[in-house]
N, C-alpha and C positions, 0 to 999 in steps of 0.2 A: 171767493172774491165777492166784493160788494155788488149787490144787484144781480148775482148769478144764482139761479136755482139749481138744486142738486137732487135729482129724483132717485127713487129706489133702483130704477133701471140703470142710471148712471153709476150708482154705487156698485151694482152687480157687475157691470162691465169693468169698472176699475179693479174690483177684487179679482176677477178672472185674469186680467192682465198681470196682476200681482202674482197669481199662481203660475202663470206662464213664465214669469220672470225668474221664479225660484230655480236655481241651477239644479239640473238633474245629475248630480255628482255620483249617485249610486241608484241603481234600479234593481228590481227583483231578479233580473238575469245576471247581475254581476255585483261587485262591491261586497257589502256585508252578507247578502244572500249566499254568494259563492263561498265566502269565508265560513259561514255557519254550516253550509252543506258539507264542506270539507271536514269541519269539526265533528259533525254528527255522523258522517258517512252515509247520509241519506238526505232526501229533499225535506227541509224543515218547514215548508210553507203551510203545513196543516198541523204542526206540533202545538200542543196546548201551552198557554202562558199563564203562570200564577203570579200575582202581584202582592206586595206588602207595603202599606203606607206607614211611614215612620214620622213621629213628631220631630220638629227641628232640634229640640233639646236632647233627643236621643240619637242625633247624628254620630257623636263619638262612640256610643254603644253599638251602633251598626258597624262602624269601622272595626272596632276590636272584635266583634263577633265574626266578621268576615275573615279577619286575620287568624282567628282561632280555628275557624272551619278549614281554611286553606292550609293551615299548618299541620293538619292531621296526617298521619302516615298514609301513603298511597294516594294523596290528593295533591294536585298541582294545577296551576292556572296561568294563562297568558292574559295580560291586561292590555286591552286595545283602547286607544282614545278615539273620540269622535267629536265633530264640531258641526253645528247647524249654521246654515247660511242666513238665518234670521232668528232674532230672539223670540219670535212667536212660534217657532217650530219646536215641538217636543218629541224627541226621538223615542221610539218604542220598538220592542222586538217584533211586534206584528208588522210594523212598517218595514223593518229590515228584510223580511222574507216575502213581502207583497210583490207580486209579479206585475211588470208593465206599468208601474206607477212611480213617478219621481218622488224622491224622499226629501230633498232639500237639506241633507246632511251627509257627511262622509268622514273619512279618516281624519283625525286631528289629534291634538295633545290631550292627555288625560287631565281632566279638571280636578283640582284639589282645593280644599279649604282648611286652613290651620285653625284648630279650636284649642283654646287655652283651658287646661285642666287645673287641678289643685296645685298650689305652689308654683303656678306659672308654667307647668309642663306643657309643651306644645304637642299636639297630635294632628298629623296631616290626614284628612279624611277625603276619600274619593267622592267627588260630586258628580262627575260625568265620566263613565268608563264602562267597558264591556269586558267581563271576565269569561274567558273560554276555559271552563273547568273540566278537568279529567279526574273524576272521583271514583277511585277503585274500579276503573274501566267503565264507569258510568258517566257519559258526557252530559254536561249541563252548560247552558249559556245564561249568565247572570248580568243583567244590565242595571247599573246604578245611575239614576238620573233624579229628576225632581218633578213633583206634581205642581204645576203652575197655579192652578186655582183650587181652593180659594187662597192658599198660601204656597209659597215656593218651598214645600217640605219634601224631604227625601222620599224617593220611591224606588223599590227594588222589584224587578221582574225576573222571573226564572223560566227558561224554556227547556223542556225535556221531551223525549219521544212519547212518553206516556204521562198522564196526570200525576200518578203516585210519586215518582221521584221529585217532581217539582214541589208538590205539597209537603213531602217529607223534608226537603231542603228548607222551606220557609219555616216549618215547625222547629227544626233544629236551630235555625238562625235566631228565632225568637227566644228559644231557651238559652242560647249562648249570650244573647243581649242581657238577659237577666243574670246569668251566672257571672259574667265579666263586667257588670254594670260599673261605670266609672264613678258613680255617685255613692256606691256602697261604702259604709263606714265613715262617710264624710259629714261635715256640717255644711248644709246648703240652704239657700233661700230661693224662692221662686218669685218672679216678677213678670208682669204683663208689659211687653214692649211694643210700641207701635211700629209697624213696618209699611212698606209700599202697598201691600195687599191686605192689610188688616193687622190685628193684634196677634202677637205670638208670645209663647211662654219662654222665658229665659231663666237659666239656672246659674246662680253664682256660688262659688266656693268661699267658705270662711275658714280661716286657719284655726285649728284647735289651739287654744292657749295652753300655757303650762297650767296644770290642774290648780283650780282655786282651792287653796288650803281650807280644809273644813273648819279649823279653829279661827279662821278669819271671817267667817260668816256669823254675824252677831244678830241673833234672833231671840225671841222669847224662849224660856226654858221648855224643852221638849218639842218645840215646833219643827225643827229640822229633822228630828227623829221620826216624826209623823210623816213628813214628806219622803224620807228615805224608805220607810216601810212600804209605801205605795209604789216605789220606783226601783231603787237599787236592790232592796231585799227581794222583790218579785223577780227581778232580773237574775239574781244570784241563784234562786231556787226554781227557775222556770221549768226545768226538766221534771223535777219532782212534782210540781204543781200540775203540769200537763198530764203526767202519769196518773195522778189522783183525780183527773177529770175536772180540775179547776180551770176557769177561763183566765187567759193571760192579758186580754185587752183591758187596758186601764184608762180611766179618765180622772184627771187631777185638776182641781180648780184652786188657784192661788188668788186670794182676794184681800184687799185692804187699801189704805190710802196710798197715793203716789209716793214713790221713793222709799218704800219700806223693805225692799230686798227681794221682791218677787222675781224680777228679771235676773238679778244676781244668782238667786237660787236655781232658776232654770239653766243658767250658764254653768253652774256647779254640776248639775245633773248631766248636762251634755258632756262635760269633761270627764265625769266619773264613769258614765256609761260609754266608754270609748269604743266598744265594739258595735254600737248602734249607729245607724244612719239617723242624723238629726235634721229635720226640716223645719225652718222657721218661717212663719207667716206673720206679717204685721202690716198695718195700713192698707193700701190698695190691694196688696197681694192676698188679702183675705178672700178676694173673689176667686182665687185659684184653688179652692178647697178640694174640688173633685180631682184635679190633676195631682195635687199633693197626696191625697188619700190613696190614689192609684199607685203612686210611687212608694208610699209607705207599705202597702201590701206586698209589692214586688221586692222591696229591700229589707223586709223584717229580718231580724229584730230592728225596730225603728222607733223614733220618738218624734211626734209632731208638736211643735210649740206654737200656739196661737196666742199672740199678745193682744191685749185690749179686745177680748172676745166680745165685750158688750157692744162693739161697733156693728156686729152682725147678729148678735144673739139677744137683743133686747126683747122684752116682753112684747108679744105680737101686736098688741093694740097701740103701741107707741111708735111703730115703725112704718116706713114707706114700703111700697111694693117691692122695690129692688132689694132692700135690706132683708125683707121677709123671705124672698126667694133664696137668698144666701143662707139664711137660717135653716130653711127646709132642706137645702142641699147639705148643710153640715149634719143635720140630724139623720138624713137618709144615708150619708156616707158612714157615719158611726154605726148606725143600726145594720147597715149592709156588710159590715166587716165581721168576719167569723169570730166567735168568742175565743177560739184558740189562736187567733192572730196575735203575734207577739208585738203589739203596737201600744205605745203609751201616748196618750193625749195629755199635754200640759197646757192649761189655759190660764191666762192671767186677766184680771180686771180690777179697775179701781172702783167700779160701781156694781157690786154683786146684787144690789137691790133692783137693778134694771133688768136682770137676766130673765129670759124666758123660762118658766117653770119646767117645761118639757125637756129642757137641757139640764138645768141645774138641780132638779128635784127628782130625777129618775135614775136609779142604779143601772149601770151598764153604759150610761153616757158620762155621768160624773160619779165616780165611786167614792171620792174623798174630796171634801172641801176644806181648805186650810186658810184660816184668817191670819193675815200679817198685820198686827197692831203697830201703832207708833211705839218706839222703844221707851221702856221705863228708865228710871235714873241709872241703875247699874249698867244697862246696855248703852246708854248715852255716854257714860264715862269711858267704857271700852271703845266705843266708836271714835270718840275724840282722840283717844290715845292712838288708835290705828291710823287715823287720818293725819296725825302729826308725825308719823314715822318719816325719817329723812330730814326733818326740820330740827333746828336748835330752838327749843321752846322753854320759856320760863313761865310757869303757870301755877304758882303756889296756891292760888284760890280756885283750883279746878272744881271743887264741890260747888262753889257759888255759880260758876258758869253752867254746870250741870243743872242746877236749879232753874236758872234763867232760861234754859232751852227746853223747859217742859212743853210737851206737845210737838217737838221738832222731829222730823224724819231723818234717817241717815243721810239722805240727799241734802237736806238743809244743813246738817252738821258738816258734811264734806265741803259745801260751799262756804260755810263760816270759816273753816280752817284755811281754805284757799284765799279768801279775801284778807284774813289776818296776815297771812304770809306776804300778800301783795303790799299791804300797808307797811310792813316791816322793810321790805325791799325798797319801796318808794322813799322811806325815811333814811335809807342808807345803813340799815341795821341788819346784822346777821342773825340776831336772836328775835324770835317772835314772842312778844310779851303780852301781859294782860291788857294793856292799853290798846294794843292792836286788835285783840279779840273784841274789846268793847266797841271800838269804832266799826269793826266789821259787822257786829251784831246790830248796831244802830243803823247802818246802811241797809241791811237786809230788812229790818223792821220798818224802815221808811217806805218800803214798797207796799206795806199793809197786807190786807187779806190776800190780794192777788199773788204777791211774791211768795207768801207762806203757802198758798195753794199750789203754785207751780212747783215749789220745792218739797211739797208733801207735808209741810208743817200743819198742825191743827189750826184751821181757819178761825176757830172761836177763841184762840188764845189772845189775851190783850197784848198790844204792842209793848216792846221793852225799849226804854230809852237808854242811851249810854250811861246816863247818871244813875239809873236804877240798878246797874250792875255792881255798883260799889267800887269800880276800878278807877284809879286816878286818870285824869286826862293825859294823853300821850305828850311827850316833850315836844315843844314847838308846834303843838296842834296836830302832830302826826302820831 
C-alpha cells in the first residue's frame, strides 16, 4: 500500500505464514510414503533417486520411450496422479518419503499434454504422474514432472533400493528415446519460441512432398550430377565407403544468384534421400545450430540444410560479435562430429564472396562447392515451357522472348509467366498470348534493378521496354 514500508522481517513472516497455510495433505508417515513403502516392501526414506532432465521438444520421445519400456515382457506399472496445492510447489520423490514434513501435494488426476506429431497425429504425454513399476520382480518408482526453472521442461526421477537399478533405468530410457525418436526419418525445422520463463526450442514437421521429378530441375549441364555425387551417391554406397575407411560426413555449398534453383535442389535431395532425417534451418533458427547438430548425430543418417549460411558465416572481419559466435559454434559443431557420422550438411548462399574462409575453403567442412549460374538460353526456354504447363499459351515467337530475358533467373521467369496469365484473365481471355507476356515483362522491368535483384535476374541487364520485345500491343490495351 502507498506509504507502507515492507521490511525483510515482514516478508519472512509472511512467507512463513504461507508455508503454514500449505495444506498437509500427505506427510512422511502416510500418503505417498506409505504407498511407496508398500510398493518396495521396505522403508524408502533413504533410497537413492536418479534424475533425467529432458528438453521440451523431446517430451514425445520421453513418452514413447516410457511406453516401450513398460511394454516389455515381465514389466507392469500402476500410474498414480498427483496434484499440488500451489503452482509454486514442485513434487519430488525425495519429498514423498520425507518424514514429518508437509508436502503440499497429494493424490490427484494424471496430468497429460497432447503433442501434435507429423501429419497431425496426436500423442498424449504424461506431464505429472507417478509410475509404480514392477520390472521383472525389481520394483521402481518413476515420477514424471517438470523442472520449473529456468524453463518448465520435463523431468524424470527414478527411485530404487540401490543406485544401479535406477541408473540402468535412466540409461535404457535414454536409449529408447533415441531408438523410437518421433523425428527420425522426417523433415523438420527448429525454431526458438518465447515462453513465460524464456526461450524454448520448438520442432515443426514438414510433409514430404511427392518426389520432385529429376527431369523438372533445369540446371546447367552436369551441375545436378555433381550435387548427386556428393549426396545421393554417397548415401547409396555408405556401407562400402565406411568399410574402406572413407569418412561419410559431407559438406556441400550451393552458391549463386537468388532464384537459381538452390532451394529447389535441396528440396529434391530431401525427397530423394527419403530414409534420412532432414533438418532445415533458416533465418533466426540459424541460432539453434548446436541443438540441430545434436539431433543430427542422434538421428543419423541425417541431412542438415542451412539456408542463407552467409548470415552466420560471413568473413570474421565483417561481422558483429553475436554473428561471430554463431560462426564459431557452427565450425565447432562440424569439427566435433566424427568423420564416420553419416551426416550431410547442405548450405546455400547468394553471396559466396562473403563467406569465412575457415568454413568455405577447408575440406571436411565444405567438401564440394557448386555454383548455380543464371540459366543460359536453352535452359530459359525449357523453364518457360515448364512454367506454362496447365495454361493455354500461344507463343510463336518464343525464341524472341528467350532472348529478351537474358540474365533472368528461374524465379524471374516464373513470375513473368504468372503475370502474363493474370493479364490474360483480366482481359477475359483463356489463351495467354505474346502481348500478355510483353506487358508482364514491361511491368517487371518497371521495377528496375531492385525488382530484378529480388527475383534473381542479373542486376546489370538493361531494362526491356514492351516495345523492344517486338510483340504487338494487346487488344484494348490489355
